[in-house]
N, C-alpha and C positions, 0 to 999 in steps of 0.2 A: 796739177797747178798750185795747190796748197804747199805741197813738198818744196817745189821750185821757190815759191815766194818765202817759205821759211827760212831756207838755206840763204837766200839772197838777202833777208832782212837781217839774219844772224851774221851776216858778212858786211854788213853796209858800212860806210864811212872806214874802210880798211880794218875793221875788227878781226878779219881772219889773216891778215898780212899778204893779202893778194889783190889784184886788179881785175875787175871784171872785163872780159874781151869777147864780146858776141855772147855765146851760150856757154863760154868756158872761163877759167880763171888762169891769169898768170901769177904763179905762186913763188915767192923767193925766199920764204922761211919755213918750208915744210906744211904739212897739213894738220898739224896738232891745233891749231886754232880755230878750224872748221868745226861745226856742231857735230856732235854724235846724235844720230836719229834714232829713235825708240820705235820699233814695230811692234804692234800688238796681234799676235795671231792666236786665235781661239783661246784668248785670255792669258797668253803668255807673253811677256816683253822679251824683245830680241834688241840688242844693241846693233846698229848699222853704222860702223865707224867710216869716216871720210876715205879712209885709203881702201875702202871697198865700193863706196858709192860714187867715187871720182876715179877717172882712169886718166893716165898720162898719154899724151899724144907724143909718141915717139920718145926721144930723149930730151925734149924740151922741158921748160918749165911750165907748161900749159896742161891743165887738168880740166876735164869735162866731165859733166854729170852722166852716169850709167843708168839713168831712169829718164821717163818721158811722160808727159800728159797724155791721157787717153781722151781728150776733149772730143766732143761735147759732154761725154760721161764724166762723173764725179769720181774718176779712178785715176790711178797712176800706174803705169807699167814699170815694174821694178827692174825686169829683165834678170839675168843671172847675177848681176852685182851684189844683190843681197846674200848670196851664197859665198862670196869670195872671202877667204880666210875663216871659213867655217866648215866643219863636217856636217853634211846634211845626208839624213837618212830618210828615204821614202818607203814607209811600210804600207803599201797598197793594199795588202790582204787585210791588215789590222786597222786600215783607214787612219794611219797616224803619220805624223812627221816629226822627225827628231833633228835639232840643231844644237850643236855645241861649238865653242871656240876652237880654232885649229891653228897650229903653227905651220902655216904653209910657207914654203919657199917662194921667192919673188923672182921674177925674171924680167 
């Protein structure tokens, strides 16, 4: 819930160049004005860009969040969106996770 509120507050009064419509945003000028979210995992900060945490509905200008509240727990379900545009390596044997920015194609 805090993540959703933070994005909504950051985009209030048209600050992101988008209009809120239900749970989604109608965007007319791209996602550049949406906030970049910083995730902190095991003391390491990772940038989660709007092109990753928002997904486009078809070919419209409507973008929706790829995360959800896990109420009543104080947790947020990130889903796979935090891995979009990243190379993610799961080292199960070494109990480690590696994340690096990637230049992924968009379809």
